[in-house]
C-alpha positions in Angstrom: 107.8 76.6 125.6 110.9 78.1 124.0 112.1 77.2 120.5 114.6 74.3 120.8 116.5 71.6 119.0 116.6 68.1 120.4 116.8 64.5 119.3 114.4 65.1 116.3 116.8 67.3 114.6 119.1 64.7 113.1 116.5 63.0 110.9 114.7 66.3 110.1 117.8 68.0 108.9 119.3 64.9 107.3 122.4 64.8 109.5 124.0 61.4 108.9 126.5 59.4 111.0 129.5 60.8 109.1 128.7 64.3 110.5 129.7 63.2 114.0 132.9 62.6 115.9 133.0 60.5 119.0 135.5 60.1 121.9 135.2 58.0 125.0 134.3 59.8 128.3 137.7 58.7 129.6 139.4 61.2 127.3 137.2 64.2 127.8 139.7 65.9 130.0 142.6 65.7 127.5 144.0 68.9 126.1 143.4 67.6 122.6 140.9 65.0 121.4 142.5 64.3 118.0 144.3 61.1 118.9 141.2 59.7 120.8 138.6 60.0 118.1 136.8 56.8 117.5 137.1 55.4 113.9 134.3 56.7 111.7 133.3 53.1 110.8 132.0 52.8 114.4 129.7 55.8 114.2 126.5 53.9 113.3 127.1 51.4 116.1 127.8 54.2 118.6 124.7 56.1 117.5 122.6 53.0 118.0 123.9 52.5 121.5 123.7 56.0 122.8 121.1 58.6 123.7 121.1 61.9 121.9 121.3 64.7 124.6 121.2 67.6 122.2 119.4 70.4 124.0 119.6 73.8 122.3 117.1 76.3 123.6 116.6 79.9 122.5 115.2 82.3 125.1 115.1 86.1 124.6 117.5 85.9 121.7 120.0 84.0 123.8 121.0 80.5 122.5 121.8 78.0 125.2 123.5 74.8 124.1 123.1 72.3 126.9 124.8 69.0 126.8 125.0 66.2 129.4 124.8 67.2 133.1 128.1 68.3 134.6 127.8 65.7 137.4 127.4 62.9 134.8 130.6 64.1 133.0 132.5 64.4 136.3 131.4 60.9 137.3 132.1 59.2 134.0 135.5 61.0 133.5 136.6 60.7 137.2 137.6 64.3 137.0 136.6 67.2 139.2 135.0 69.9 137.0 135.5 73.4 138.3 132.5 75.7 137.8 133.7 79.1 136.4 132.1 82.3 135.2 132.6 83.1 131.6 133.9 86.6 130.6 134.0 87.1 126.8 136.2 90.0 125.7 135.5 90.8 122.0 138.7 91.6 120.1 138.4 94.5 117.7 142.0 94.6 116.6 142.4 92.4 113.5 145.8 91.2 114.9 144.4 90.3 118.4 145.7 87.2 120.1 142.6 85.0 120.6 142.6 82.6 123.5 141.6 82.0 127.0 143.0 82.3 130.5 141.7 81.0 133.8 141.9 83.5 136.7 140.5 82.0 139.9 136.9 81.1 139.1 136.7 83.2 135.9 137.5 82.1 132.4 138.5 85.1 130.3 138.1 84.5 126.5 139.4 86.8 123.8 137.3 86.1 120.8 135.9 87.8 117.6 133.0 90.2 118.2 129.7 88.4 118.4 128.0 90.5 115.7 128.7 89.6 112.2 128.4 91.8 109.1 124.9 91.2 107.5 126.4 90.8 104.0 129.6 89.7 102.5 131.6 92.4 100.8 132.8 90.0 98.0 131.8 86.6 96.6 133.9 83.7 97.7 136.3 82.1 95.2 134.8 79.0 93.5 137.3 76.3 92.5 134.8 74.5 90.2 131.1 74.0 89.7 129.2 70.7 89.4 126.7 71.0 86.5 124.4 68.0 87.2 125.2 66.2 90.4 
């Protein structure tokens, strides 16, 4: 069995309802979700009425973040979901234009390099400190 994160993770890590954002399946195909986010006051109700499908698995140092099955999403959204191959192109130029383009069945993504520096070169600015929370 590979290391994984599933439904147990919320209570184990103390992730509360406020950490989530929900939208209806009917809006999953929209270019932006911002105007379709359910009111945060509904989060507890939505959580109680849904099944957590978190399924993050690590295999040979590759992290796979699986969600709901594609066919389920296609059915619930009434949208045809095109399967594409992902081609990540790491940008080394600090002024690179990040983004994505679809060419046939390949999604080309220009993104920051996947390896991060192991240590920060300077401490982040701190606006204020809380003495005794």
